[in-house]
C-alpha positions in Angstrom: 6.8 -47.6 -92.4 9.8 -50.1 -91.9 9.9 -51.3 -88.2 13.3 -48.8 -87.8 11.5 -45.7 -88.1 8.6 -47.0 -85.7 11.9 -47.8 -82.8 11.5 -51.7 -82.6 9.2 -53.6 -79.9 8.1 -52.4 -77.6 7.1 -55.1 -75.8 8.3 -58.3 -77.5 7.6 -61.5 -75.6 9.5 -64.9 -76.3 7.0 -67.1 -75.3 6.7 -69.6 -72.5 4.5 -71.8 -70.9 1.8 -71.1 -68.9 1.2 -70.6 -65.0 -0.3 -73.7 -64.6 2.4 -75.5 -67.4 -0.1 -76.4 -69.2 -0.3 -74.7 -72.6 2.5 -73.0 -74.4 2.4 -69.3 -75.1 3.1 -68.1 -78.2 6.0 -66.0 -78.7 5.8 -62.1 -80.0 6.4 -59.1 -81.4 4.8 -56.4 -79.1 3.9 -53.3 -80.2 6.3 -51.1 -81.9 8.1 -48.7 -79.8 6.1 -45.9 -82.1 3.2 -47.1 -80.8 3.8 -46.8 -77.1 5.2 -43.1 -77.4 2.0 -42.2 -79.8 -0.8 -43.8 -76.6 1.4 -42.3 -74.0 1.0 -38.8 -76.0 -3.2 -39.4 -76.7 -2.9 -40.5 -73.3 -2.0 -37.0 -71.4 -4.4 -35.0 -74.1 -7.3 -36.4 -73.2 -6.5 -36.0 -69.7 -5.3 -32.3 -70.5 -8.7 -32.2 -73.2 -11.1 -33.1 -70.0 -9.6 -31.4 -68.0 -10.0 -28.1 -68.8 -13.7 -28.8 -70.1 -12.4 -29.8 -73.8 -15.5 -31.1 -76.0 -14.2 -34.6 -77.4 -16.3 -35.2 -80.8 -14.5 -37.0 -84.6 -13.3 -35.1 -85.2 -11.3 -34.0 -82.2 -10.4 -36.8 -81.5 -8.6 -37.4 -85.4 -6.5 -34.9 -84.7 -5.9 -35.7 -80.7 -3.8 -39.4 -82.9 -2.9 -37.4 -85.1 -0.8 -34.8 -83.5 0.2 -38.0 -81.0 1.7 -39.4 -83.9 3.9 -36.4 -84.7 5.2 -37.2 -80.4 6.5 -40.3 -81.2 8.1 -39.4 -83.9 9.9 -36.4 -82.9 10.0 -38.7 -79.3 12.0 -41.6 -81.8 13.8 -39.2 -83.5 15.2 -37.2 -80.5 16.3 -40.8 -79.6 18.6 -41.4 -82.1 20.6 -38.7 -81.8 
């Protein structure tokens, strides 16, 4: 997937010295906005599943992850309208 389709960086970091001014912190592109949206969607889905007493297993984890990315993709698509 192209960077543009991932929404760009969610938390880019330009790099600088650490708080003590001793070691430089390297720049980082951060996570993609798509990953950030998916993580937020997944967090809500898991909280909802646990709140209603649903059991979590490997299959439900894979399903929730797939749904989280579908929601993230929908949020990115809505953003560019």
